[in-house]
N, C-alpha and C positions, 0 to 999 in steps of 0.2 A: 159232700158223700152221696153216692147215687143210690135213688130212692127207687129200686127194682120195680117197687109195683106203678112206679109211674115211666116206667123205659121205653115205652112207645113214643114217651115226648123225642127220644133220643135217635128216633130210625131215620128219619130223614135228614137231617143234618149229619148223620154217619155217612150216609148213602151220599150226599151231596158231598165231603170232604175227601171219602175214597173215591169219587168219581174224580176230583180234582187232582188229587196225587198221583192217581194213575195217567191219568189224559198227559201231565207232566213228564212221567215217566218215558210215555210211550212217544213223545215227542221227541225227549232228549236222546233215547236206546230202544227206538225200533226192533222187532225181532222180525217181522217183514218189512218191506218198504213199499205198503201197497200204496199213497199218498205221497209219494216222494216230489215236490216242487207243485205240486196240486193241492194247495191248502182249501180251495172252496167245496172241492168234491169230498175232501175229511171233514169239514163243515156241514154238508147237507146227509151226509151220511151218518155222522154221529147224530144230527139234530132230529131226523125222521126215525132213530133206533130210541130216542130218549123221550120223542113224543108218541111214540108206542107205551114207553112204559110209564109216563104221566096218565095217558085213557086208561090204561089198568089199574093205575093206581085210583082216580077218581072214581071207576065204575066198582072197585073192589068197597072204598069208604062208602060209597053210596049204597049199596045193594045188600054188604057181605057180613060186613063189621061188626054190625047191628045184631046181627043174628047169632054171628060168632059171642057176641055178648050175652047173648039171654041164654045160648045156651052154657056156658061157663057160669054164669048165676043161677041157672036150674041146677046144674051138677052141684055146685057148692050148697043150694037151698037142702037139697035131698041128700047129699053125700052119695053120689051115684059116681060112679068111674073108676077106674084100676087106683091112681094115685089117691085118691077117699076112703078106698079098700084096704092097701098097705100101710102098714104104719113105720110110714117113710119122715125121716126129719125136713125139714125146709128144703136144704140144700139136697138130700139126695131124691126130693119129688122134683125140684127143679133140673138138674142132671137126667134124671129119667125121663122126663117131658121132652127134654131135648132130643134126647136118645129114640124117643117113639117120633114124634115129628122128624127127625133126619132119616128115620129107615124108613117111613109111611114117605118120604120126599123121594128117594130112592127108586121105590116100587112105581110110582105114580111114574116117574121120566123113565122107569123101564116100559111101564104100558103103552106111553106115549111112543114108541117104538116098535113094539110086538102086536098094538091092536090098530088096525088100517083106519078105523072112525078119528080117532085119537091124532094118528099119524097127521094127518091131513091137515091138523091146525098146527101140532107143532113142527112141521115141515118149515113153517115160517121161520122159527128162530134157526134151525139149518143151514137156510139158505143165503144167507149172509158171507158172500165171497169174501171179506175182507174183516175177520172176527178182531174186533177191539173191544175194550171196555165199556164200550154202549152197548155191544152187542148182548150183555147180559140184562138190558129192557126188551128186548127183541121178542115180544111172542103176541100171537094172535089175541084178541081179546076173548073169543071163545075156548081157547084154553086155560086162560086165568079163569074164567069163569066156571069152567067144569071142576078144575082143583080145585076151586074156593066151596061150591057145592059139595064134593065129596069130602072136604075138610070138615064137613059139620058132624057126622057120624063119628069122624075118628077124635073131634074132642067130645062128644058126647060120652063114649065108651071109654076113655083114658081120664076122662076130670082134668084135663088141662084147663089152666086160668086163662085169661084174654095177655096179662104181663106176661107168662110166661111163652105163651105164642110169640109176643112182641118180642122178646128178648133174643128167641130162637131166628125169628126174623131179620135182626139185626147184624148177628153175628155170620148166618148162613149167607145173606147178601151183599154184607164184604167179603167173604171167601168167593162169591160168585164172580161178582166185580171183580178180584185179582186173578181169580185163574181164566176170567175170559179177556184181560189183557194183553194187548199185541208187547208183551215184554218177554223176556228170558230171566233164569236165575243160574245161578254156576250150575252144573250138571247134578254135582253131590249136594248141594243143598237142597234143590228143587227133587232130589232123589229121596233126601233124608224127610222133606217135609210131607212128603207123597203116601208115608205111613200114618201121617195124623189128618191131614185135610187134603182136598184135590188141589191140585198146583197147576200152573201153566202149561209144561210139558205134558200133563196126564189130559187137560182137558183139550190139548190142540188134536190129539188122537180123537177125542168125541165127537171133533167137528171136521174130521177127514171127508171127504169124497167117497172114499173108498166104506162098502157099506160094513164086512169085518171090522173094519175100527169104529165106524158111526155107534153101530151097535157094541159097544162096550163103555167103559168109565162113566158110569151115570151118575157117579155120588156128586152130589150139590155143594157139602161141606164136610163131614166126617167121611173118609177116602176107607173105614173097617169094612163098608159094604158091600163095594166093587170085590175085595178079595175074598169076603165072606160068600158073596154069592157067585164066585169066580167069573168076576165081569171085568177083570182088572186086568189092560194088555199096556203095557212099555214098548216104544219104538226108539229105537236109539237114535235116530235122526230124524228129530221133530220137525229139522228145516225142509224137508221134502214132502211135506203133507200139503195138500190141496185143499183148501176151506170149500165150502157150498154145498150145494147138489147140482147134479146134471140136469141141463133144462129149465133151471132157473136165473137165469144170469141175465136176462135181457132187461132192457132199461125199464119199460112198460111192468114186470115182474117186481123189479125191485125198488119202485115208487112204492109210496104208502098206500094208494088204490089199490097198486095192484098186489102188497101184501094181504089186506083185509080179505080183497076177492079170492087170494088163492085156496083156501081150504074148498071151495065151490067149484074149483076148476073141473076139468078131466082128468 
């Protein structure tokens, strides 16, 4: 039986299993044929993106997890924060924690598009011209550090526990891998699922080079936020979308060193 208080132990295995499944799905039925007869380029692309994810995970584990744990322990000790003040059952409190975290993730993502300083880091994620499941790991370490730092007051004010955060991240990252994957679902299934979670067709729009499309569909997990805050956009023909960012396609810019330097370029 799953012990939710130890859910953090399941995060990494879940991410690896989902990654393998989606890599196999992409190989069998890719939506875009980015690397047709070029397995070496696909491997290089994937390893670069996954390496960024591993670097970010190591930084978060070494710098921020202990801070989050200390904050969560303090809120429990002093019964501080929204979830401690409301008379909620454990189940309702956990569902509320997921909603709070997902709403914050939506607004944090949107701020990364609307605030130029944040965009300098976030553009590393959007500059991938060959979006696939590994792109879910492609974030600049500066963006992850900023988001991890800003999460501290969210945890303090909400009273969310570390295991609830781990549960949310496990669910959220599985969906993030899913909607970044170079796959397609039957249109009716994709449209039906998009009322609940972010789907591949929905997120393909977000990675379009066309800015009015890039600045839409910000949700990472639950799609309600885009509909609620009027940032949802649907395209009838997602096969026409071109991924990446103009001026970010050169070999040097796509190397790991180029991605790390990108926020500091003019």
